[in-house]
N, C-alpha and C positions, 0 to 999 in steps of 0.2 A: 407503476412503481419502477423507479430507476434503482437497480440492484447490483451489488458486487460482493465477492467473497474476499476477505482480507485477514491478514495477521495484524493485530493492533499492538499498541505499546503501553507500558505502565507509565504512571506520572513521572517517576524518576527518569525513565528512558526518554520521555518527551522533554524533560528539562535539558538533557544532553543534546537532543536534536535542536531544540530552540536555541541553544548556545551557538550551534553552527549556523542557524538561520540569522542570528544577530551578527555573526562574523560576515556572512554573505552580504548583508545589508550595507556593510561598510565599503564593499567593492562593487556592489550592484545597487545603485541608488534607486532604480525603478524596477518593478516587477510585481507579479501577483504571488506573494509569499504564502506558503501553506499555513493554515491556521493550526494552532496547537491541537485542538480537538479533532482535527481531520487527519492527523499523521497515521499512516498505515502502509503496509505492503500489499498491493493487489495480487490476489491469486487468480481470479477470473472476473472479468467485467461482463455482466449480463445485459446491461442497458435496460431499456423499458421492458418490463414483464407485466402482463395482465395480472391484476390482484387475484383472480381465480386460479392462477398457477403457483401462488405462494406456497401452498402445501407441497407441491411437486418439488419446488426449489429446496424447501426444508428437508424433504425426503432424500434428495440428492446429497445434501450435507450430512445427514445422519448415516448414510451408507459408506462414507469415507472412513477408512481405517488407517490410523497412523499412531506412531509412538512419539513421545516427547523428543525434541531434538534441539540442537544449538544453532543459532545464526549469529553473525557479526554484522555490525553496521559501521561504516566509515569509508573514507575516501569519497571524493566528489567528482562529478563529471557532468556532461550535458548531452542532451539530444536537441540540437538547435537551441531554441530559447528556453528549453525546460532544463532546470538544474536538479540534480539528484544526488543522493548519498547511495553508495554501493551497499548491497546486502549479500553476504556470503553464507554458505551452508549447503552441504551436498543434499540434504533431505528436503529443502524447500522446493526445488523443481519437481520432484516426485509427488509432493503434496499438491502442488498446483495441477499437475497432470491428473491426479486422482479426482480432484474436484471437477475438473473439466470433463473427465470420462463419465462421471456420474451424471453430470448435466446432459451430456450427449446421449446417454441411455434413455433419458426421459424427454428427449427432443426439446431441451431448454437451450435456446440460443445463448452463445457467449462469444466474445471477441476472440477469434482464433489466432490472433497475432502470436508469434512465439513468445513464451514466457521469458522475461528479462528482469530478474529480481533487482528492484531498486525502490527507493523511497523519494518521491518527488518533494522538493522543498521550495521550488519557485517555478512559476510559469511566466512567459513573456519577460524574461530577464534581460536587462539592459546594463551591461557591465561598464565600469569606468574604463577609459582607454588604458590598454596594457594589462588589464585584469582578466582573470579566468577562474573557473571553479577550482583549478589546481591549487590556487592560493589558500584554499581551506585545508590543505594537507591530505595525506593519504593514510594516516594512522587509524587504527580501529577505535571508534568512539566508545562502543560497548558491545558486549555479547549478551545474548538473550536466549533463554530457554523457551521454546515454543511449546505450549501445552494446550493450545486451542486455536481455532480460527473462527471467524464470525461472518454471518450474512449481514450485510449492511444495506441500508436504504439511503440514497442521496436525494435530498430535497433542498429547496430554497425557502428559508424562513425570513421574511422581511428583507429579501434580497441577499441574504447570507447563506452560502453553501454550507449545509449541515448534514452530518452523517449520523444515522440512528441504528443501533444494533437491534436486529430482529431475531437472531438466533445465534447461539454459540455451540460449537462442536468441540468437545474435549477429547484429548488424546487418550488412547487406551493402554 
């Protein structure tokens, strides 16, 4: 099972993100653009986890304590050919750290790269000459109240990358 923990978005929030992806397509004619159903902010990427460890992964999520908090989404940038929208909010990094700590207590592997809050909107981006992600603007697109995070499974169905929610942890 290929697993990760994420903060997901409402349909209205996805509408706003998709408007940025539409704008990106005008200046980036080629790329692997994120699908509407796959929009999220990754808190911890676990990668391949044996099915028999799923209860341990869920137990890790259940152990995380957090209160609802606000994040903002907006402004664009890139890591090489990966284009992202920025995600701000001082409580997001502590939540990611808590998720990772609970996984660590249970010897559940996760990608230990430093947490860099972002929302990937395109991979393998190929920009028109003279264009860059900065053309999308730096204004806040929306603010969101985070009241849960989810354990997600990544699979391919008929060749399409699909994410399925396995567990949701609510704020306390």
